[in-house]
C-alpha positions in Angstrom: 61.8 110.3 52.2 63.3 107.9 48.8 62.7 108.7 45.2 63.3 106.3 42.6 64.6 106.9 39.5 61.0 106.8 36.7 63.0 104.0 34.5 61.9 100.8 31.5 64.2 98.7 32.7 62.0 96.2 35.2 65.5 94.9 38.0 63.2 92.2 39.1 63.2 90.6 35.8 65.3 87.4 35.5 66.0 87.9 31.4 67.7 91.0 32.3 70.1 89.7 34.3 70.3 86.6 32.3 71.7 88.8 29.4 74.0 91.2 31.1 75.8 88.0 33.1 76.3 87.1 29.3 77.8 90.3 28.5 79.8 90.0 31.9 83.4 88.3 32.7 83.6 87.4 35.7 87.1 90.2 35.8 83.8 92.1 36.3 83.6 92.1 39.5 87.0 93.2 40.0 90.6 91.6 40.8 92.3 92.7 43.6 93.9 96.2 42.2 90.2 97.6 42.7 89.3 95.6 46.1 91.8 96.6 47.7 91.0 99.8 48.8 87.9 98.7 50.7 89.2 94.5 51.7 92.4 96.2 53.6 89.8 97.4 56.2 88.7 94.7 56.6 91.0 92.1 56.6 94.4 91.2 58.9 97.2 89.3 57.8 96.6 86.4 60.6 93.2 86.0 59.4 92.5 82.4 58.0 90.0 83.2 54.9 88.3 80.9 53.2 88.1 81.7 49.1 84.2 80.7 49.0 83.9 79.4 44.9 87.2 80.5 44.2 86.9 79.9 40.4 90.0 80.8 38.6 89.8 84.4 39.6 93.7 85.1 40.9 92.3 87.3 43.7 93.6 84.5 46.5 96.9 84.4 44.8 97.3 88.6 45.1 95.9 88.3 48.8 98.4 85.6 49.7 101.6 87.9 48.0 100.2 90.7 49.8 101.5 89.0 53.5 97.2 87.2 53.3 99.1 83.3 54.2 96.1 81.8 55.6 93.7 81.3 52.3 92.2 78.7 51.5 89.9 78.1 48.6 87.4 76.0 47.3 85.2 75.4 44.7 82.6 72.4 43.1 84.3 71.5 40.3 87.5 69.3 40.6 88.4 70.8 37.3 88.9 74.1 38.4 90.7 73.3 41.5 93.5 71.3 40.3 94.3 73.8 37.2 94.3 76.6 40.6 96.6 74.7 42.8 98.9 73.6 39.4 98.6 77.4 38.4 98.7 79.1 42.1 99.4 76.7 44.7 102.8 75.4 43.1 104.4 78.8 43.8 102.2 79.8 47.1 103.4 76.8 49.6 101.1 77.0 51.6 98.0 77.6 50.4 95.5 75.4 50.5 92.7 74.3 47.2 90.3 71.8 48.2 87.0 70.8 46.4 84.4 71.1 48.1 80.9 71.9 47.8 79.9 75.0 50.0 76.6 74.1 50.7 78.0 71.2 52.3 81.7 72.1 54.1 83.5 69.6 56.1 85.2 72.1 58.1 85.0 72.4 61.8 82.5 74.9 63.5 84.6 78.7 63.7 87.4 77.9 61.4 87.6 80.8 60.1 87.4 84.4 60.0 86.9 86.1 57.2 85.0 83.5 54.4 85.3 85.9 51.0 82.6 85.5 48.0 83.4 87.6 44.8 80.7 86.4 42.5 79.0 83.0 44.1 75.7 84.5 45.9 75.3 85.9 42.8 75.4 82.2 40.8 73.8 80.7 43.2 70.5 83.1 43.3 70.4 83.6 39.8 66.6 83.9 40.0 64.2 83.8 43.0 62.6 80.8 42.8 62.2 78.4 45.1 65.1 75.6 45.0 67.2 79.6 44.8 66.3 80.4 47.8 66.2 76.9 49.4 70.2 77.2 47.7 71.4 79.8 49.6 69.8 79.2 52.5 72.1 75.8 52.7 74.9 78.0 52.4 74.2 80.8 55.0 73.7 78.2 57.3 77.1 77.3 56.4 78.6 80.2 56.4 77.7 80.9 59.7 78.7 77.5 60.9 82.1 77.4 59.6 82.4 81.6 60.5 84.4 82.6 64.8 82.2 85.0 66.2 83.3 88.9 65.2 84.5 86.7 61.6 83.4 88.7 58.8 81.2 87.6 55.4 82.6 90.0 53.0 80.5 89.4 48.7 81.1 91.2 45.9 78.0 91.0 44.2 76.3 93.0 41.5 72.9 92.8 44.3 70.1 92.7 42.0 66.5 92.9 44.6 66.2 89.6 45.8 70.5 88.5 46.7 70.0 91.8 48.6 67.1 91.1 50.3 68.1 87.5 51.1 71.3 88.7 52.7 69.3 91.8 55.0 67.1 89.2 56.1 69.1 86.2 56.7 72.1 88.1 58.7 70.1 90.6 60.6 67.4 87.5 61.5 70.7 86.5 63.1 72.2 90.3 64.5 74.6 90.2 62.4 76.0 94.4 61.1 75.8 94.7 57.8 77.5 97.6 55.8 77.2 98.0 52.2 79.9 99.8 50.1 80.0 100.9 46.6 83.1 99.4 44.8 84.4 102.1 43.1 87.7 100.6 41.7 85.2 98.5 40.5 83.9 100.5 38.4 86.2 102.5 36.9 88.3 100.2 35.6 84.8 99.0 33.4 84.2 103.0 32.3 87.9 102.8 31.1 87.2 99.1 29.4 84.5 99.4 28.1 83.9 103.1 27.1 80.6 103.6 29.2 78.9 103.6 32.2 78.8 100.2 33.9 76.0 99.2 36.8 77.8 98.8 39.9 79.3 96.6 42.2 79.1 96.0 45.6 80.4 94.6 49.1 78.6 93.0 51.4 80.2 93.1 54.9 78.6 90.6 57.7 80.0 90.7 61.0 78.3 88.3 63.0 77.9 88.8 66.6 75.6 87.0 69.2 72.4 87.5 68.3 71.3 90.1 71.4 68.0 89.9 69.2 68.1 93.7 68.9 64.4 95.2 68.0 66.7 97.0 65.1 68.5 96.0 62.2 72.0 97.1 62.5 72.4 98.2 58.4 74.9 100.6 57.6 75.6 101.9 53.4 78.4 104.0 52.4 77.2 104.1 48.6 78.2 107.5 47.5 80.8 110.1 46.3 81.1 112.0 49.0 82.4 108.6 51.1 80.0 109.1 54.3 78.8 105.8 56.1 75.3 106.3 56.7 73.1 104.3 59.3 69.8 103.3 57.5 67.0 102.6 59.9 64.9 99.5 57.8 65.8 96.6 55.2 63.2 98.4 53.0 65.0 101.2 53.0 68.1 99.7 51.9 66.7 98.5 48.7 65.4 101.3 48.1 68.4 103.1 48.1 70.0 100.5 45.8 67.2 100.1 43.9 67.5 104.2 43.3 71.3 103.9 42.6 71.1 100.8 39.7 67.9 101.8 37.9 70.3 106.0 37.7 72.9 104.5 36.1 70.5 102.5 33.4 69.4 104.9 33.0 72.4 107.1 31.8 73.8 104.2 30.0 70.5 104.0 27.3 70.3 107.4 26.8 72.8 109.9 23.8 73.4 113.0 25.0 71.6 115.2 27.5 69.2 113.0 30.3 66.6 113.9 31.6 65.6 111.5 34.6 62.2 112.1 35.9 62.1 110.9 40.3 59.2 109.9 42.2 58.4 109.2 45.7 59.1 105.5 46.7 55.5 105.0 47.5 53.8 107.3 45.1 53.7 107.0 41.0 54.3 110.5 40.4 57.1 112.5 39.7 58.2 114.6 41.7 61.4 115.9 40.4 62.7 116.5 37.1 66.6 116.2 36.5 68.3 117.1 33.9 72.3 116.1 33.4 75.2 118.2 31.2 78.2 117.0 31.0 80.5 118.6 29.5 82.2 116.0 27.3 80.4 112.3 27.3 84.3 110.7 28.2 83.0 109.8 32.3 86.4 110.5 33.2 86.6 114.3 31.9 83.5 115.1 34.0 85.8 115.9 37.8 83.2 119.0 39.0 79.3 118.9 38.6 77.0 121.1 40.8 73.3 120.8 40.7 70.7 123.9 39.9 67.4 124.3 41.5 65.2 126.2 39.5 62.2 127.8 41.3 58.8 127.6 40.6 57.5 128.7 37.4 60.6 129.5 36.3 61.0 126.1 34.3 59.1 127.1 31.1 62.1 129.7 30.2 64.8 129.8 27.6 67.2 128.7 30.1 65.9 125.9 31.7 63.0 124.3 29.3 66.1 123.9 26.4 69.1 122.1 26.6 70.8 125.1 24.2 69.8 126.9 27.5 70.3 124.4 29.6 74.7 123.4 27.6 74.9 127.5 28.4 73.5 127.1 32.1 76.2 124.7 32.3 78.7 126.8 31.0 78.4 130.3 33.1 78.2 127.7 36.3 81.5 125.8 35.1 81.0 122.5 36.1 82.1 119.5 33.7 78.8 118.2 34.9 75.5 120.2 36.2 72.1 118.5 37.2 68.8 121.2 36.6 66.3 120.0 39.2 62.6 120.9 38.0 60.1 120.8 40.4 56.4 119.6 39.3 52.8 120.4 39.8 50.0 118.7 42.4 53.2 118.1 45.1 54.1 120.0 47.6 58.6 121.4 48.5 59.2 123.1 51.9 62.2 124.8 52.3 64.5 125.6 49.8 67.0 123.2 52.4 64.2 120.6 52.9 64.9 120.4 49.2 68.8 119.6 49.2 67.9 117.5 51.6 65.4 115.4 50.1 67.5 115.3 47.0 70.6 114.2 48.3 71.0 110.4 47.7 69.6 111.5 44.2 72.1 114.2 43.4 74.8 111.9 44.5 73.9 108.7 42.7 74.1 111.5 39.5 78.1 111.8 40.0 80.5 111.1 38.2 82.5 108.3 39.2 86.0 110.0 38.5 85.1 113.2 40.7 87.3 114.4 43.7 85.4 115.3 46.7 88.1 116.8 49.7 87.3 117.5 53.5 88.0 121.2 52.4 84.6 120.6 49.2 83.1 117.6 50.6 79.2 118.5 49.9 77.9 118.5 46.4 77.6 122.8 45.3 74.0 124.2 44.7 73.0 126.4 42.6 69.7 128.9 42.4 68.5 132.2 41.8 67.6 134.4 43.9 64.2 133.0 44.2 65.2 130.0 46.1 62.5 127.4 46.0 59.9 129.6 44.3 56.0 129.6 45.3 53.4 128.4 42.7 49.3 128.2 43.8 47.4 126.8 41.8 43.6 128.5 41.5 42.4 126.4 38.6 42.2 123.1 37.8 40.2 121.4 35.2 39.0 119.3 32.1 38.8 119.9 28.7 37.3 118.4 25.6 39.7 120.2 23.1 43.0 120.7 25.5 42.5 117.9 28.1 44.0 118.1 31.0 44.8 122.4 31.6 45.2 124.4 34.7 45.6 128.1 35.5 48.3 128.7 38.3 50.1 132.1 39.6 53.4 131.7 40.1 56.0 134.6 42.4 59.1 135.1 39.9 61.3 137.6 42.1 58.4 141.0 43.5 56.6 140.0 41.0 53.4 137.9 39.9 52.5 136.1 36.9 49.5 134.0 36.3 49.3 131.8 33.3 47.7 128.9 31.6 49.2 125.8 30.9 48.2 123.4 29.2 49.4 119.3 30.6 50.4 117.6 27.7 52.9 120.3 27.0 54.2 121.8 30.6 56.6 123.1 29.2 55.0 125.7 27.1 53.8 128.5 28.5 50.0 128.8 26.8 49.3 132.5 27.6 50.7 134.5 30.9 49.6 137.8 32.2 51.1 140.1 34.8 49.1 140.5 38.0 49.4 144.1 39.9 50.0 144.0 43.5 46.6 144.9 45.3 45.5 145.4 48.5 42.0 144.6 49.0 39.7 142.0 49.6 40.6 137.5 49.1 40.3 137.1 45.4 39.9 140.3 44.4 43.1 140.1 42.0 41.0 138.0 39.7 39.1 140.4 38.7 39.8 142.3 35.2 42.2 145.9 36.9 44.5 143.8 38.6 46.1 142.4 35.0 48.4 144.4 34.1 48.5 145.5 30.8 51.6 146.1 30.0 53.2 143.6 30.2 53.0 141.9 27.3 54.3 138.4 27.7 55.2 137.0 24.4 58.0 138.4 21.6 55.6 136.9 18.6 52.0 138.4 19.7 54.2 141.6 19.9 55.5 140.8 16.1 52.2 140.1 15.1 50.3 143.0 16.1 52.5 144.8 13.0 50.7 143.6 10.0 47.5 145.3 11.8 49.2 148.1 13.0 50.8 148.7 9.8 47.2 147.9 7.5 45.3 149.9 10.4 47.3 153.1 8.7 45.1 153.0 5.4 41.9 151.5 6.3 41.5 153.6 9.6 38.2 153.4 11.5 37.4 150.2 9.4 40.1 147.5 10.0 38.9 144.3 10.4 40.9 142.1 12.1 40.1 137.8 13.1 42.8 136.0 15.2 42.5 132.6 15.1 43.2 130.9 18.4 42.9 133.5 21.4 44.3 131.2 24.2 44.1 133.4 26.7 42.9 136.6 24.5 47.0 138.1 25.3 46.6 139.2 21.1 43.7 139.9 21.3 43.4 142.6 24.3 46.8 143.6 22.8 45.0 145.0 19.2 41.5 146.3 21.5 44.2 148.8 23.4 46.6 149.5 20.7 43.9 150.8 17.9 40.8 151.9 19.2 38.5 152.2 15.9 39.5 148.4 14.7 37.3 145.3 14.8 38.5 142.2 16.2 36.9 138.7 15.9 38.5 136.2 18.5 37.6 131.9 17.4 39.2 129.7 19.1 37.5 125.9 19.3 37.9 125.6 23.0 34.8 127.3 25.0 36.8 126.3 28.4 39.7 128.2 27.3 37.8 131.1 26.3 35.3 130.9 30.0 38.9 131.0 31.3 40.5 133.7 29.7 37.5 135.9 30.3 37.2 134.6 34.2 41.0 134.8 34.6 43.0 137.2 32.6 41.1 139.7 32.0 40.0 139.4 28.4 36.8 141.6 28.5 34.4 141.8 25.4 32.7 144.8 24.0 31.0 146.4 20.9 35.2 146.1 19.4 36.5 142.6 20.6 33.8 139.1 19.7 34.6 136.1 20.4 33.5 133.1 18.7 33.7 129.7 20.1 34.3 127.1 16.5 36.7 124.9 15.0 39.0 127.5 13.2 39.0 125.7 10.0 35.0 126.1 9.4 35.4 129.8 9.7 38.4 130.3 7.4 36.5 128.1 5.2 33.3 130.6 6.1 35.1 133.5 3.5 33.8 136.4 6.0 35.9 139.4 4.9 39.3 140.7 6.9 41.9 142.7 7.0 43.7 141.5 9.1 44.0 137.4 9.8 46.6 136.2 12.2 46.5 132.9 13.3 48.3 131.6 16.3 47.9 127.5 17.5 49.0 125.5 18.5 49.5 121.9 17.7 47.4 119.2 19.8 50.1 116.5 18.3 53.3 116.0 20.9 56.4 114.5 18.9 54.8 116.6 15.8 58.4 118.5 13.4 55.8 121.5 13.8 54.1 122.5 16.9 52.3 125.5 15.9 50.6 126.3 12.9 48.7 122.4 13.4 49.3 121.1 9.2 45.3 120.8 9.0 46.0 125.2 8.9 48.1 125.4 5.9 46.4 122.8 3.1 46.0 124.5 -0.1 41.7 124.4 0.5 42.3 126.3 3.8 44.6 129.0 2.7 42.8 129.8 -0.6 39.9 130.4 1.6 42.2 132.9 3.9 43.1 134.5 0.6 39.8 135.3 -0.5 38.8 136.4 2.7 42.3 138.7 2.4 41.4 140.3 -0.9 44.4 141.9 -3.0 45.7 144.1 -0.2 44.8 142.1 3.1 47.5 140.8 4.9 48.0 136.8 6.7 50.2 136.2 9.5 50.8 133.4 11.5 53.2 132.2 14.7 55.2 129.6 13.2 57.2 127.3 15.8 59.3 124.3 14.4 63.1 123.7 14.7 63.3 121.8 11.5 64.4 123.7 8.2 62.7 121.5 6.8 59.5 122.0 8.1 59.7 126.0 7.6 60.6 125.3 3.7 57.9 123.5 3.0 55.5 126.2 5.1 56.7 129.0 3.1 56.5 126.1 -0.5 52.5 125.7 0.3 51.6 130.1 1.3 53.3 131.2 -1.9 50.7 129.2 -4.3 48.1 131.3 -3.2 50.0 134.5 -1.8 52.5 136.7 -3.8 54.1 138.1 -1.2 55.3 135.9 1.4 58.3 137.4 4.3 59.1 136.1 7.8 61.2 137.2 10.4 63.3 134.6 13.3 62.7 136.0 16.4 65.7 136.8 18.6 65.9 135.1 22.0 62.6 132.2 21.0 61.9 129.6 18.2 59.6 131.3 16.4 59.4 132.8 13.7 55.8 135.4 12.5 55.3 134.7 8.8 53.3 137.5 6.9 51.5 137.3 3.4 49.9 139.1 0.9 48.6 139.7 -2.6 48.9 143.3 -3.0 49.1 143.7 -6.9 51.8 146.2 -8.2 54.3 145.7 -5.3 57.6 145.6 -5.1 59.3 143.3 -2.7 61.7 146.4 -1.2 57.7 147.9 -0.7 56.9 145.4 1.3 59.4 145.2 2.9 59.8 148.9 3.7 55.8 149.1 4.5 56.7 146.2 7.3 58.8 147.9 8.4 56.4 151.3 8.9 53.9 149.6 10.4 56.7 148.0 13.0 58.1 151.7 13.5 54.4 152.5 14.0 53.9 150.2 16.3 57.1 151.0 19.2 55.5 154.3 18.8 52.1 153.3 19.4 53.5 151.3 22.6 54.8 153.7 23.9 51.5 156.3 23.2 48.5 153.8 25.0 50.9 151.5 27.3 53.1 154.5 28.7 54.3 152.0 31.7 55.6 149.7 29.4 58.8 147.2 28.8 57.8 146.0 25.2 60.3 147.2 22.4 60.3 146.3 18.8 64.1 146.3 17.8 63.8 148.0 14.6 67.6 146.8 13.9 66.8 144.1 14.2 64.0 143.4 12.4 64.7 145.0 9.5 68.0 143.4 9.0 66.6 140.0 9.0 63.3 140.5 8.0 63.7 137.8 4.5 61.1 138.9 1.8 
C-alpha cells in the first residue's frame, strides 16, 4: 500500500509549475559537479554523446574535460550555438555544435550511444496539452531513431506528473528499461544556495532494448536516502512514489517550525497516519541523524506526543537531530509493528534530511516505540450528537491496563472523559457494567483540584452541602464528589443528552437521591440563580482555534457571572477549569471575575496547561485567610482520598499548591 501526503498544492496545475520555473534558473537542474556521481555510472569515455538542447550549460564542456571526447551539441537557437561554439568549442577541438531541431534531427539512424537531456523534455512539455503531447512524441521517436541498441537516453528533469507519465508510457511500450534516480547532490547544492528545501531533481535513465513484448515493464527506482534500487511492478506505483516525494517536500517548504503531515492511502482520502517532524535546527545542513517514533494506539493524547513541547522533549531524549513522530488514526486497520514499519518505509525515507549519511553499518532508519508496540484500540460506540458532533467511545490498552475514553471527533487530540476498567473475566459485554469501572483511578488532575472547593465547603456546610457541576461529560467530577462527600447533594448539568446517556452506559455514572443530572444549557441553568454552596464550571469551547478552549467565552459574560455570584451568596465558592496557552486570555478572565467576586485565587497544574480558578464573595475574609482555607481544603481532600479510595494513586501535591497558589 502506497501512502501520499495530503497537501494543498496541486502539482497537476500549470500555474504552480509556471511560477516554479519562473523562479528557478537552468542551473537549478545541476551542473557537472552535482551530476557527475550519477552520470559516471551510465557514461563511458568512448560513448558517442548527443546533448539534446544544450543551451548555454557548461555540462558538455565539463564532460569533455573529464575525458568524454565524443560529444555533439544541438540546439534550435542559432544564437546559442554560435555563442557556445565561440566560448566552448574554440578551446575544445573535436566538440561539435550544430543548430538543429531535436524534433527533426538530420543524423543517421543509430548514431549515438547516449542522448543526454538536461531540462529539454521539461521545456518541450510544460503542460499536458495536445500540442505538447504530440511534440514530445516526435522528440521521443527521434531519440529512438538516433540511439544505438543498448544505448541510454538520460534525462535530468523535475518530473511533473504528465512528464513522468509520458516517459513511462512511451519507453515501457517500446520494451526499454527505465530507471529513476534522485539527484541528491543537486538538491543539497540548491539547499545551500537558497537557504531552504528545494524541489527535487531526478535523473531518468532509459535503456534501449529490443522490444520483447514483455507483459510487465522493467522499471526501477533509487529515490531515497538509503540508496537502495528497487524494482517497481507498475507505472502507477512509480507515479505515486514520485508524487509522494514532491508533495512531502513542498509541504515541508511551506511550513514554519514543527511540520505536521497527514498521509493517506493512495486510493482513499481519509488520513491513515499523522507524522510530526521535529528538528533540532531549521538549517538542513545540521540535520545529520534521523529516527522515527511510533506512538501506540491511545497514547497520542499524552503530553509527550500531543504537544509541540512534548515532542521536542521526545526528540531531545532520543538524541536525533530530526525525529518523525508517527500517530495512528481511528477507523483504520493496522497490522503488527513490523507491518506498520513496512508500510511507512517510503514515507519515512521521504522525510529523511538530505544531509544525513547512511552507512553500510546502519543502512536503515531506526524506529523507536514504547513497550506497547502498536498498542490496541477498540471502538465500542460511535455516533453523532446534535451538540457535540461526531463522537465515539473507545477502549485503549496501555501497558497492562485498559482505559475507556470519550472522544469528540472535532478535537481528537483531547480526551473528553476517561475511566480505567477493571480486568474481570465474565460474560461478553460485562465490562460495560458499573462494577467494571475502577473508581480509584482519577483520570484528570483538573478534576482532582477542582474538588478542593467542594471539600473545603463540606467542613462547614455538613449534610446540607449543595454542589452544581456545569459540564458533566463522562461524569468523572460528579462521581468523585459523590464518593468523597457522602452527605453532599450534587446536581450535574449538561446540554448534550447523548453525552449524559453515554456517561451512564459506559462510564459508570449512576444517579441516586444525592446525584442528579439535568439536561439543560448551562447558561440557562445559571440564569435561574438556584442556591448552591459550590458551582463548578468544566465546559469546553466548541469553537476550534479559540485562544481559550475552556471555558467558552459566553460563560464569562457579566450577566452569567452575576447570576452565579447571586446563586452562591456571600459564602459560596465558584470554581472553573481554564485552558489556554495565551497569557492575555487569563488576564482578561481574572478581570471579569473580579467584577463579581471579591476573592480570587488560581493554581496552575504542574504538568498540564489547566489553571483552576477559585472565586468567592466571603465577607471579612482576608487574602491570607482565603489562601489558608484553600490549603486546608486541599489537605482534607488528600486525606479523604486515602480514606474513601484506599487503592487510589491520586494525591494532592500540597507543597506545590501552596507555593504556587496565587490570591
